N, CA, C and O atoms as CSV, one atom per row, in Angstrom:
chain,resi,resn,atom,element,x,y,z
A,1,ILE,N,N,0.729,-1.291,0.072
A,1,ILE,CA,C,-0.186,-0.097,-0.117
A,1,ILE,C,C,0.995,1.266,-0.153
A,1,ILE,O,O,0.683,2.353,-0.637
A,2,GLY,N,N,2.015,1.060,0.288
A,2,GLY,CA,C,3.020,2.431,0.209
A,2,GLY,C,C,3.002,3.249,-0.777
A,2,GLY,O,O,2.965,4.462,-0.572
A,3,PRO,N,N,3.028,2.655,-2.179
A,3,PRO,CA,C,2.937,3.153,-3.371
A,3,PRO,C,C,1.378,4.435,-3.541
A,3,PRO,O,O,1.212,5.590,-3.933
A,4,LEU,N,N,0.735,3.579,-3.102
A,4,LEU,CA,C,-0.853,4.106,-2.972
A,4,LEU,C,C,-1.042,5.361,-2.161
A,4,LEU,O,O,-1.840,6.224,-2.526
A,5,LEU,N,N,-0.259,5.486,-0.973
A,5,LEU,CA,C,-0.127,6.543,-0.048
A,5,LEU,C,C,1.066,7.312,-0.694
A,5,LEU,O,O,1.515,8.086,0.151
A,6,GLY,N,N,1.739,7.393,-1.851
A,6,GLY,CA,C,2.953,8.308,-2.025
A,6,GLY,C,C,4.132,8.125,-1.544
A,6,GLY,O,O,5.046,8.767,-2.061
A,7,ALA,N,N,4.404,7.289,-0.533
A,7,ALA,CA,C,5.470,6.685,-0.115
A,7,ALA,C,C,6.571,6.587,-0.940
A,7,ALA,O,O,6.378,6.234,-2.103
A,8,ARG,N,N,7.948,6.887,-0.474
A,8,ARG,CA,C,9.071,6.994,-1.277
A,8,ARG,C,C,10.319,6.297,-0.779
A,8,ARG,O,O,11.184,5.900,-1.560
A,9,GLN,N,N,10.401,6.152,0.557
A,9,GLN,CA,C,11.486,5.203,1.548
A,9,GLN,C,C,10.999,4.684,2.465
A,9,GLN,O,O,11.796,4.465,3.377
A,10,LEU,N,N,9.845,4.332,2.658
A,10,LEU,CA,C,9.000,3.395,3.615
A,10,LEU,C,C,7.979,2.688,2.635
A,10,LEU,O,O,7.122,3.131,1.870
A,11,GLY,N,N,8.428,1.347,2.976
A,11,GLY,CA,C,7.205,0.175,2.524
A,11,GLY,C,C,6.209,0.120,3.470
A,11,GLY,O,O,6.471,0.351,4.650
A,12,TYR,N,N,5.231,-0.125,3.144
A,12,TYR,CA,C,3.693,-0.591,3.941
A,12,TYR,C,C,3.111,-1.451,3.432
A,12,TYR,O,O,2.924,-1.459,2.215
A,13,SER,N,N,2.597,-2.563,4.380
A,13,SER,CA,C,1.718,-3.326,3.900
A,13,SER,C,C,0.693,-4.037,4.889
A,13,SER,O,O,1.071,-4.287,6.034
A,14,TYR,N,N,-0.305,-4.294,4.572
A,14,TYR,CA,C,-1.421,-4.868,5.356
A,14,TYR,C,C,-1.486,-6.224,5.123
A,14,TYR,O,O,-2.040,-6.601,4.090
A,15,ASP,N,N,-0.840,-7.345,6.195
A,15,ASP,CA,C,-0.741,-8.600,5.725
A,15,ASP,C,C,-2.121,-9.459,6.743
A,15,ASP,O,O,-2.636,-9.101,7.802
A,16,ILE,N,N,-2.352,-10.519,5.993
A,16,ILE,CA,C,-3.450,-11.114,6.786
A,16,ILE,C,C,-2.841,-12.580,6.641
A,16,ILE,O,O,-2.445,-12.851,5.507
A,17,VAL,N,N,-2.697,-13.637,7.683
A,17,VAL,CA,C,-2.053,-14.703,7.668
A,17,VAL,C,C,-3.057,-15.709,8.123
A,17,VAL,O,O,-3.391,-15.585,9.301
A,18,PRO,N,N,-3.690,-16.816,7.351
A,18,PRO,CA,C,-4.602,-17.398,8.108
A,18,PRO,C,C,-4.120,-18.376,8.927
A,18,PRO,O,O,-2.920,-18.574,9.119
A,19,PRO,N,N,-5.197,-19.120,9.517
A,19,PRO,CA,C,-4.782,-20.011,10.645
A,19,PRO,C,C,-3.704,-21.262,10.197
A,19,PRO,O,O,-4.021,-21.890,9.187
A,20,GLY,N,N,-2.714,-21.568,10.751
A,20,GLY,CA,C,-1.778,-22.614,10.371
A,20,GLY,C,C,-0.826,-22.223,9.608
A,20,GLY,O,O,0.007,-23.093,9.354
A,21,LYS,N,N,-0.634,-21.010,9.066
A,21,LYS,CA,C,0.481,-20.798,8.203
A,21,LYS,C,C,1.400,-19.865,8.498
A,21,LYS,O,O,1.065,-19.183,9.467
A,22,ARG,N,N,2.567,-19.546,7.962
A,22,ARG,CA,C,3.626,-18.755,8.277
A,22,ARG,C,C,3.316,-17.355,7.197
A,22,ARG,O,O,2.581,-17.384,6.210
A,23,ALA,N,N,3.990,-16.326,7.633
A,23,ALA,CA,C,3.672,-14.870,7.196
A,23,ALA,C,C,4.854,-14.957,5.772
A,23,ALA,O,O,4.586,-14.522,4.652
A,24,CYS,N,N,6.133,-15.604,6.152
A,24,CYS,CA,C,7.250,-15.654,4.997
A,24,CYS,C,C,8.156,-16.608,6.129
A,24,CYS,O,O,8.014,-16.725,7.346
A,25,PRO,N,N,9.125,-17.218,5.199
A,25,PRO,CA,C,10.323,-17.937,6.071
A,25,PRO,C,C,11.205,-17.176,7.092
A,25,PRO,O,O,11.383,-15.961,7.182
A,26,PHE,N,N,11.647,-18.050,7.742
A,26,PHE,CA,C,12.620,-17.403,8.802
A,26,PHE,C,C,13.915,-16.685,8.325
A,26,PHE,O,O,14.741,-17.395,7.752
A,27,HIS,N,N,14.222,-15.231,8.506
A,27,HIS,CA,C,14.760,-14.325,7.632
A,27,HIS,C,C,15.440,-13.264,8.362
A,27,HIS,O,O,15.194,-12.839,9.491
A,28,SER,N,N,16.205,-12.960,7.653
A,28,SER,CA,C,17.155,-11.422,8.626
A,28,SER,C,C,17.172,-10.622,7.162
A,28,SER,O,O,16.835,-11.009,6.043
A,29,HIS,N,N,17.676,-9.405,7.608
A,29,HIS,CA,C,17.698,-8.723,6.629
A,29,HIS,C,C,19.028,-7.695,6.890
A,29,HIS,O,O,19.191,-7.165,7.990
A,30,ARG,N,N,19.847,-7.501,5.889
A,30,ARG,CA,C,21.139,-6.717,6.142
A,30,ARG,C,C,21.338,-5.421,5.759
A,30,ARG,O,O,22.406,-4.825,5.898
A,31,SER,N,N,20.173,-4.886,5.198
A,31,SER,CA,C,19.970,-3.394,4.937
A,31,SER,C,C,18.540,-2.700,5.535
A,31,SER,O,O,18.368,-1.549,5.936
A,32,GLN,N,N,17.661,-3.728,5.452
A,32,GLN,CA,C,16.016,-3.004,5.712
A,32,GLN,C,C,15.726,-3.468,7.070
A,32,GLN,O,O,15.894,-4.638,7.411
A,33,GLU,N,N,15.313,-2.598,7.801
A,33,GLU,CA,C,14.599,-2.662,9.118
A,33,GLU,C,C,13.112,-2.855,9.011
A,33,GLU,O,O,12.514,-2.338,8.067
A,34,GLU,N,N,12.551,-3.480,9.809
A,34,GLU,CA,C,11.067,-3.803,9.654
A,34,GLU,C,C,10.565,-3.450,11.148
A,34,GLU,O,O,11.242,-3.430,12.176
A,35,MET,N,N,9.267,-3.193,10.994
A,35,MET,CA,C,8.255,-3.003,12.162
A,35,MET,C,C,6.964,-3.592,11.855
A,35,MET,O,O,6.463,-3.374,10.751
A,36,PHE,N,N,6.362,-4.325,12.727
A,36,PHE,CA,C,5.087,-5.111,12.799
A,36,PHE,C,C,4.090,-4.379,14.028
A,36,PHE,O,O,4.390,-4.221,15.212
A,37,PHE,N,N,2.839,-4.001,13.346
A,37,PHE,CA,C,1.891,-3.517,14.163
A,37,PHE,C,C,0.983,-4.423,14.203
A,37,PHE,O,O,0.364,-4.464,13.140
A,38,ILE,N,N,0.513,-5.430,15.234
A,38,ILE,CA,C,-0.225,-6.636,15.360
A,38,ILE,C,C,-1.628,-5.865,15.656
A,38,ILE,O,O,-1.807,-5.265,16.715
A,39,LEU,N,N,-2.692,-5.942,14.537
A,39,LEU,CA,C,-3.968,-5.525,14.629
A,39,LEU,C,C,-4.874,-6.332,15.341
A,39,LEU,O,O,-5.499,-6.050,16.364
A,40,SER,N,N,-4.870,-7.475,14.613
A,40,SER,CA,C,-6.101,-8.737,15.645
A,40,SER,C,C,-5.403,-10.115,15.373
A,40,SER,O,O,-4.543,-10.410,14.542
A,41,GLY,N,N,-6.034,-10.865,16.323
A,41,GLY,CA,C,-5.466,-12.434,16.332
A,41,GLY,C,C,-4.518,-12.380,17.347
A,41,GLY,O,O,-4.391,-11.455,18.148
A,42,THR,N,N,-3.684,-13.660,17.277
A,42,THR,CA,C,-2.793,-14.036,18.137
A,42,THR,C,C,-1.871,-15.053,17.310
A,42,THR,O,O,-2.334,-15.556,16.287
A,43,GLY,N,N,-0.589,-15.359,17.729
A,43,GLY,CA,C,0.609,-16.254,17.232
A,43,GLY,C,C,1.746,-16.247,17.732
A,43,GLY,O,O,1.943,-15.892,18.894
A,44,THR,N,N,2.582,-16.601,17.011
A,44,THR,CA,C,4.086,-16.935,17.432
A,44,THR,C,C,4.979,-15.906,16.749
A,44,THR,O,O,4.911,-15.747,15.530
A,45,LEU,N,N,5.639,-15.353,17.353
A,45,LEU,CA,C,7.016,-14.833,16.647
A,45,LEU,C,C,8.317,-15.438,17.133
A,45,LEU,O,O,8.638,-15.291,18.312
A,46,ARG,N,N,9.144,-16.161,16.222
A,46,ARG,CA,C,10.335,-16.477,15.945
A,46,ARG,C,C,11.344,-15.354,15.953
A,46,ARG,O,O,11.387,-14.716,14.901
A,47,TYR,N,N,12.138,-14.987,16.882
A,47,TYR,CA,C,12.961,-13.954,16.611
A,47,TYR,C,C,14.310,-14.187,17.155
A,47,TYR,O,O,14.265,-14.283,18.381
A,48,GLY,N,N,15.566,-14.319,16.635
A,48,GLY,CA,C,16.691,-14.945,17.030
A,48,GLY,C,C,16.413,-16.341,17.102
A,48,GLY,O,O,15.955,-17.092,16.241
A,49,GLY,N,N,16.827,-16.597,18.476
A,49,GLY,CA,C,16.723,-18.001,19.076
A,49,GLY,C,C,15.684,-18.436,20.119
A,49,GLY,O,O,15.755,-19.306,20.988
A,50,GLU,N,N,14.619,-17.517,19.764
A,50,GLU,CA,C,13.694,-17.286,21.031
A,50,GLU,C,C,12.231,-17.416,20.327
A,50,GLU,O,O,12.179,-17.188,19.118
A,51,THR,N,N,11.361,-17.675,20.832
A,51,THR,CA,C,9.641,-17.525,20.590
A,51,THR,C,C,8.915,-16.811,21.553
A,51,THR,O,O,9.027,-16.988,22.766
A,52,ARG,N,N,8.219,-16.056,21.046
A,52,ARG,CA,C,7.352,-15.123,21.804
A,52,ARG,C,C,5.846,-15.267,21.160
A,52,ARG,O,O,5.569,-15.585,20.003
A,53,THR,N,N,5.020,-14.969,22.155
A,53,THR,CA,C,3.476,-15.105,21.713
A,53,THR,C,C,3.117,-13.558,21.346
A,53,THR,O,O,3.598,-12.596,21.943
A,54,ILE,N,N,2.196,-13.476,20.270
A,54,ILE,CA,C,2.250,-12.094,19.778
A,54,ILE,C,C,0.593,-12.187,19.618
A,54,ILE,O,O,-0.083,-13.138,19.227
A,55,ARG,N,N,0.116,-10.656,20.126
A,55,ARG,CA,C,-1.367,-10.714,20.162
A,55,ARG,C,C,-1.738,-9.208,19.826
A,55,ARG,O,O,-0.801,-8.463,20.112
A,56,ALA,N,N,-2.780,-8.586,19.329
A,56,ALA,CA,C,-3.475,-7.464,18.974
A,56,ALA,C,C,-2.700,-6.415,20.071
A,56,ALA,O,O,-2.572,-6.597,21.282
A,57,GLY,N,N,-2.143,-5.061,19.124
A,57,GLY,CA,C,-1.779,-4.327,20.282
A,57,GLY,C,C,0.121,-4.232,20.171
A,57,GLY,O,O,0.814,-3.220,20.279
A,58,ASP,N,N,0.565,-5.657,19.926
A,58,ASP,CA,C,1.850,-5.592,20.012
A,58,ASP,C,C,2.525,-5.125,18.930
A,58,ASP,O,O,2.077,-5.366,17.809
A,59,ILE,N,N,3.799,-4.328,19.107
A,59,ILE,CA,C,4.540,-3.829,18.014
A,59,ILE,C,C,6.019,-4.621,18.139
A,59,ILE,O,O,6.712,-4.510,19.150
A,60,ILE,N,N,6.359,-5.327,17.132
A,60,ILE,CA,C,7.499,-5.832,16.957
A,60,ILE,C,C,8.331,-5.163,16.174
A,60,ILE,O,O,7.759,-4.681,15.197
A,61,CYS,N,N,10.063,-4.843,16.269
A,61,CYS,CA,C,10.968,-4.196,15.794
A,61,CYS,C,C,11.958,-5.528,15.389
A,61,CYS,O,O,12.313,-6.483,16.079
A,62,CYS,N,N,12.199,-5.233,14.208
A,62,CYS,CA,C,13.279,-6.236,13.957
A,62,CYS,C,C,14.333,-5.283,12.924
A,62,CYS,O,O,14.093,-4.884,11.784
A,63,PRO,N,N,15.547,-5.084,13.742
A,63,PRO,CA,C,16.678,-4.254,13.141
A,63,PRO,C,C,17.331,-5.232,12.058
A,63,PRO,O,O,17.108,-6.435,11.926
A,64,VAL,N,N,18.181,-4.431,11.325
A,64,VAL,CA,C,19.235,-5.023,10.642
A,64,VAL,C,C,19.992,-6.183,11.382
A,64,VAL,O,O,20.079,-6.126,12.609
A,65,GLY,N,N,20.545,-7.234,10.689
A,65,GLY,CA,C,21.451,-8.050,11.410
A,65,GLY,C,C,21.696,-9.469,10.746
A,65,GLY,O,O,21.595,-9.720,9.546
A,66,GLY,N,N,21.965,-10.157,11.544
A,66,GLY,CA,C,22.287,-11.646,11.384
A,66,GLY,C,C,21.151,-12.465,12.034
A,66,GLY,O,O,20.008,-12.039,12.198
A,67,ALA,N,N,21.650,-13.834,12.426
A,67,ALA,CA,C,20.774,-14.829,13.031
A,67,ALA,C,C,20.203,-14.261,14.274
A,67,ALA,O,O,19.155,-14.705,14.742
A,68,GLU,N,N,20.789,-13.398,14.760
A,68,GLU,CA,C,20.265,-12.807,15.941
A,68,GLU,C,C,19.060,-11.906,15.946
A,68,GLU,O,O,18.408,-11.639,16.955
A,69,THR,N,N,18.800,-11.421,14.626
A,69,THR,CA,C,17.646,-10.596,14.431
A,69,THR,C,C,16.735,-11.370,13.508
A,69,THR,O,O,15.788,-10.773,12.996
A,70,ALA,N,N,16.941,-12.653,13.251
A,70,ALA,CA,C,15.907,-13.368,12.220
A,70,ALA,C,C,14.878,-13.360,12.959
A,70,ALA,O,O,14.804,-13.351,14.187
A,71,HIS,N,N,13.857,-13.363,11.964
A,71,HIS,CA,C,12.268,-13.275,12.339
A,71,HIS,C,C,11.351,-13.978,11.449
A,71,HIS,O,O,11.419,-13.901,10.222
A,72,GLN,N,N,10.521,-14.643,12.072
A,72,GLN,CA,C,9.165,-15.094,11.452
A,72,GLN,C,C,7.950,-14.714,12.056
A,72,GLN,O,O,8.114,-14.406,13.236
A,73,ILE,N,N,6.860,-14.633,11.684
A,73,ILE,CA,C,5.363,-14.814,12.157
A,73,ILE,C,C,4.802,-15.742,11.799
A,73,ILE,O,O,4.552,-15.964,10.614
A,74,VAL,N,N,4.491,-16.470,12.743
A,74,VAL,CA,C,3.486,-18.041,12.703
A,74,VAL,C,C,1.969,-17.769,12.993
A,74,VAL,O,O,1.626,-17.170,14.013
A,75,ASN,N,N,1.258,-18.132,12.258
A,75,ASN,CA,C,-0.241,-17.942,12.894
A,75,ASN,C,C,-0.802,-19.253,13.468
A,75,ASN,O,O,-1.738,-19.760,12.849
A,76,ASP,N,N,-0.410,-19.779,14.423
A,76,ASP,CA,C,-0.565,-21.161,15.238
A,76,ASP,C,C,-2.065,-21.145,16.007
A,76,ASP,O,O,-2.304,-21.939,16.917
A,77,SER,N,N,-2.993,-20.211,15.567
A,77,SER,CA,C,-4.250,-20.078,16.335
A,77,SER,C,C,-5.380,-20.290,15.303
A,77,SER,O,O,-5.180,-20.123,14.100
A,78,ALA,N,N,-6.685,-20.700,15.860
A,78,ALA,CA,C,-7.909,-20.858,14.873
A,78,ALA,C,C,-8.543,-19.591,14.277
A,78,ALA,O,O,-9.711,-19.670,13.896
A,79,GLU,N,N,-7.787,-18.275,14.147
A,79,GLU,CA,C,-8.424,-17.107,13.622
A,79,GLU,C,C,-7.293,-16.632,12.881
A,79,GLU,O,O,-6.119,-16.963,13.047
A,80,GLU,N,N,-7.882,-15.611,11.831
A,80,GLU,CA,C,-6.662,-14.987,10.982
A,80,GLU,C,C,-5.771,-14.106,11.823
A,80,GLU,O,O,-6.130,-13.701,12.929
A,81,LEU,N,N,-4.883,-13.885,11.411
A,81,LEU,CA,C,-3.671,-12.790,12.365
A,81,LEU,C,C,-3.460,-11.772,11.474
A,81,LEU,O,O,-2.772,-12.097,10.506
A,82,ARG,N,N,-3.947,-10.330,11.513
A,82,ARG,CA,C,-4.010,-9.461,10.669
A,82,ARG,C,C,-2.861,-8.454,11.617
A,82,ARG,O,O,-2.870,-8.328,12.842
A,83,TYR,N,N,-1.728,-7.690,10.451
A,83,TYR,CA,C,-1.102,-6.543,10.983
A,83,TYR,C,C,-0.241,-5.612,9.937
A,83,TYR,O,O,-0.017,-5.928,8.768
A,84,LEU,N,N,0.060,-4.786,10.376
A,84,LEU,CA,C,0.615,-3.940,9.458
A,84,LEU,C,C,2.079,-3.980,9.533
A,84,LEU,O,O,2.664,-4.001,10.616
A,85,SER,N,N,2.741,-3.991,8.287
A,85,SER,CA,C,4.151,-3.809,8.169
A,85,SER,C,C,4.726,-2.505,7.546
A,85,SER,O,O,4.255,-1.852,6.615
A,86,ILE,N,N,5.808,-2.285,8.244
A,86,ILE,CA,C,6.682,-0.932,7.724
A,86,ILE,C,C,7.998,-1.065,7.798
A,86,ILE,O,O,8.567,-1.345,8.853
A,87,SER,N,N,8.619,-0.869,6.645
A,87,SER,CA,C,10.089,-1.126,6.309
A,87,SER,C,C,10.643,-0.098,5.439
A,87,SER,O,O,10.135,0.461,4.467
A,88,THR,N,N,11.990,0.066,6.077
A,88,THR,CA,C,12.855,0.786,5.263
A,88,THR,C,C,12.923,0.193,3.739
A,88,THR,O,O,12.825,-1.013,3.511
A,89,MET,N,N,13.098,1.155,2.753
A,89,MET,CA,C,13.395,0.807,1.740
A,89,MET,C,C,14.693,0.675,1.134
A,89,MET,O,O,14.724,0.815,-0.088
A,90,THR,N,N,15.958,0.393,1.841
A,90,THR,CA,C,17.039,0.678,1.710
A,90,THR,C,C,17.537,-0.504,0.499
A,90,THR,O,O,17.159,-1.672,0.410
A,91,ASP,N,N,18.434,0.182,-0.310
A,91,ASP,CA,C,19.100,-0.958,-1.203
A,91,ASP,C,C,20.644,-0.613,-1.523
A,91,ASP,O,O,21.215,0.470,-1.397
A,92,PRO,N,N,21.141,-1.822,-1.963
A,92,PRO,CA,C,20.787,-3.100,-2.011
A,92,PRO,C,C,20.488,-3.715,-0.680
A,92,PRO,O,O,20.842,-3.329,0.434
A,93,GLU,N,N,19.824,-4.663,-0.992
A,93,GLU,CA,C,19.324,-5.470,0.316
A,93,GLU,C,C,19.585,-6.962,0.159
A,93,GLU,O,O,19.272,-7.580,-0.859
A,94,ILE,N,N,20.134,-7.468,1.142
A,94,ILE,CA,C,20.473,-9.077,1.225
A,94,ILE,C,C,19.418,-9.442,2.382
A,94,ILE,O,O,19.058,-8.702,3.297
A,95,CYS,N,N,18.969,-10.893,2.093
A,95,CYS,CA,C,17.939,-11.169,3.027
A,95,CYS,C,C,18.497,-12.786,3.205
A,95,CYS,O,O,18.548,-13.505,2.207
A,96,GLU,N,N,18.905,-13.292,4.537
A,96,GLU,CA,C,19.387,-14.796,4.492
A,96,GLU,C,C,18.239,-15.252,5.362
A,96,GLU,O,O,17.777,-14.688,6.354
A,97,TYR,N,N,17.775,-16.673,4.647
A,97,TYR,CA,C,16.876,-17.557,5.009
A,97,TYR,C,C,17.328,-18.591,5.867
A,97,TYR,O,O,17.616,-19.664,5.338
A,98,LEU,N,N,17.444,-18.468,7.086
A,98,LEU,CA,C,18.087,-19.299,8.062
A,98,LEU,C,C,18.020,-21.040,8.017
A,98,LEU,O,O,18.841,-21.956,7.989
A,99,ASP,N,N,16.777,-20.920,8.027
A,99,ASP,CA,C,16.262,-22.568,8.069
A,99,ASP,C,C,16.702,-23.380,6.913
A,99,ASP,O,O,17.117,-24.531,7.048
A,100,SER,N,N,16.561,-22.465,5.199
A,100,SER,CA,C,16.894,-23.371,4.167
A,100,SER,C,C,18.505,-23.014,4.033
A,100,SER,O,O,19.205,-23.930,3.601
A,101,GLY,N,N,19.027,-22.011,4.299
A,101,GLY,CA,C,20.805,-21.939,4.119
A,101,GLY,C,C,20.599,-21.031,2.778
A,101,GLY,O,O,21.607,-20.901,2.084
A,102,LYS,N,N,19.450,-20.414,2.356
A,102,LYS,CA,C,19.592,-19.598,1.017
A,102,LYS,C,C,19.570,-18.216,1.287
A,102,LYS,O,O,19.359,-17.829,2.436
A,103,ILE,N,N,19.786,-17.335,0.252
A,103,ILE,CA,C,19.956,-15.649,0.212
A,103,ILE,C,C,19.237,-15.157,-0.869
A,103,ILE,O,O,19.019,-15.818,-1.885
A,104,ILE,N,N,18.882,-14.079,-0.694
A,104,ILE,CA,C,18.208,-13.311,-1.824
A,104,ILE,C,C,18.891,-12.065,-1.910
A,104,ILE,O,O,19.002,-11.544,-0.800
A,105,ALA,N,N,19.439,-11.337,-2.937
A,105,ALA,CA,C,19.805,-10.075,-2.910
A,105,ALA,C,C,19.175,-9.335,-4.259
A,105,ALA,O,O,19.125,-9.760,-5.413
A,106,TYR,N,N,18.734,-8.135,-3.728
A,106,TYR,CA,C,17.991,-7.405,-4.819
A,106,TYR,C,C,18.396,-5.649,-4.666
A,106,TYR,O,O,18.770,-5.074,-3.644
A,107,ASP,N,N,18.252,-5.264,-5.572
A,107,ASP,CA,C,18.235,-3.630,-5.616
A,107,ASP,C,C,17.426,-2.725,-5.916
A,107,ASP,O,O,17.679,-1.661,-6.480
A,108,GLY,N,N,15.837,-3.346,-5.333
A,108,GLY,CA,C,14.854,-2.251,-5.399
A,108,GLY,C,C,13.592,-2.593,-6.947
A,108,GLY,O,O,12.463,-2.129,-7.107
A,109,LYS,N,N,14.336,-3.496,-7.792
A,109,LYS,CA,C,13.458,-3.796,-8.763
A,109,LYS,C,C,12.889,-5.318,-8.619
A,109,LYS,O,O,12.244,-5.841,-9.528
A,110,TRP,N,N,13.165,-5.930,-7.487
A,110,TRP,CA,C,12.858,-7.201,-7.223
A,110,TRP,C,C,13.244,-8.168,-8.076
A,110,TRP,O,O,12.615,-9.226,-8.075
A,111,ARG,N,N,14.337,-7.981,-8.949
A,111,ARG,CA,C,14.956,-8.652,-9.521
A,111,ARG,C,C,16.097,-9.489,-8.667
A,111,ARG,O,O,17.112,-8.887,-8.317
A,112,HIS,N,N,15.942,-10.705,-8.378
A,112,HIS,CA,C,16.896,-11.388,-7.387
A,112,HIS,C,C,16.886,-12.759,-7.610
A,112,HIS,O,O,15.998,-13.437,-8.127
A,113,SER,N,N,18.025,-13.115,-7.143
A,113,SER,CA,C,18.462,-14.700,-7.071
A,113,SER,C,C,18.482,-15.279,-5.887
A,113,SER,O,O,19.039,-14.711,-4.948
A,114,THR,N,N,18.063,-16.129,-5.783
A,114,THR,CA,C,18.061,-17.180,-4.391
A,114,THR,C,C,18.969,-18.169,-4.965
A,114,THR,O,O,18.965,-18.778,-6.035
A,115,GLU,N,N,19.924,-18.155,-3.727
A,115,GLU,CA,C,21.200,-19.087,-4.216
A,115,GLU,C,C,21.385,-19.722,-2.867
A,115,GLU,O,O,20.893,-19.083,-1.937
A,116,ALA,N,N,22.073,-20.995,-2.526
A,116,ALA,CA,C,22.325,-21.552,-1.362
A,116,ALA,C,C,23.487,-20.770,-0.787
A,116,ALA,O,O,24.368,-20.317,-1.517
A,117,ALA,N,N,23.482,-20.598,0.689
A,117,ALA,CA,C,24.329,-20.046,0.967
A,117,ALA,C,C,25.803,-20.812,1.628
A,117,ALA,O,O,26.813,-20.250,2.050
A,118,ALA,N,N,25.588,-21.851,1.566
A,118,ALA,CA,C,26.498,-22.909,2.069
A,118,ALA,C,C,27.482,-22.739,1.293
A,118,ALA,O,O,28.100,-23.794,1.440
A,119,GLY,N,N,28.178,-21.982,0.396
A,119,GLY,CA,C,29.722,-22.010,-0.162
A,119,GLY,C,C,29.550,-23.024,-1.410
A,119,GLY,O,O,30.599,-23.251,-2.012
A,120,ASN,N,N,28.457,-23.631,-1.860
A,120,ASN,CA,C,28.485,-24.542,-2.851
A,120,ASN,C,C,28.089,-24.066,-4.433
A,120,ASN,O,O,28.051,-24.806,-5.416
A,121,VAL,N,N,27.831,-22.732,-4.390
A,121,VAL,CA,C,27.459,-21.615,-5.505
A,121,VAL,C,C,29.010,-21.271,-6.295
A,121,VAL,O,O,29.822,-20.561,-5.702
A,122,ASP,N,N,29.278,-21.746,-7.445
A,122,ASP,CA,C,30.202,-21.179,-7.970
A,122,ASP,C,C,30.369,-19.446,-8.116
A,122,ASP,O,O,29.332,-18.914,-8.512
A,123,TYR,N,N,31.394,-18.605,-7.883
A,123,TYR,CA,C,31.311,-17.373,-8.053
A,123,TYR,C,C,31.157,-16.942,-9.138
A,123,TYR,O,O,30.607,-15.842,-9.206
A,124,TRP,N,N,31.503,-17.505,-10.196
A,124,TRP,CA,C,31.327,-17.288,-11.561
A,124,TRP,C,C,30.096,-17.745,-12.148
A,124,TRP,O,O,29.982,-17.783,-13.373
A,125,LYS,N,N,29.092,-18.121,-11.320
A,125,LYS,CA,C,27.828,-18.620,-11.999
A,125,LYS,C,C,27.288,-17.660,-12.925
A,125,LYS,O,O,27.650,-16.518,-12.642
A,126,GLY,N,N,26.576,-17.733,-13.894
A,126,GLY,CA,C,25.869,-16.821,-14.513
A,126,GLY,C,C,26.614,-15.582,-14.942
A,126,GLY,O,O,25.999,-14.601,-15.361
A,127,GLU,N,N,28.106,-15.611,-14.831
A,127,GLU,CA,C,28.820,-14.756,-15.381
A,127,GLU,C,C,29.583,-14.802,-16.712
A,127,GLU,O,O,30.429,-15.670,-16.925
A,128,VAL,N,N,29.278,-13.882,-17.575
A,128,VAL,CA,C,29.952,-13.884,-18.940
A,128,VAL,C,C,31.474,-13.778,-19.138
A,128,VAL,O,O,31.950,-13.786,-20.274
């Protein structure tokens, strides 16, 4: 919804997570900071090495970093979980997906490449 509001440097979205689903994979950001405001429902936040119960009225801040700031919102309840997401739109951005060992890098155009971070991807892959 950010572009509809005329936003240029912040991203905004209204998210609905159905019961039993995850909002996204467990990940960390190297450039973009995120904040979530829980509007309704309950769920679980995975953050770093911890899990926390979340509910309407909670504000969650996820600064840039590595595994210590990795996060994932899980709806483990019987009702929809609704929240507002706000993020900086800093480019370039690198996201690390800790459960799968993948990384995504993008430059604001959402052209990205998902690769294994385990070191088995050749440095010159895709280069001319």
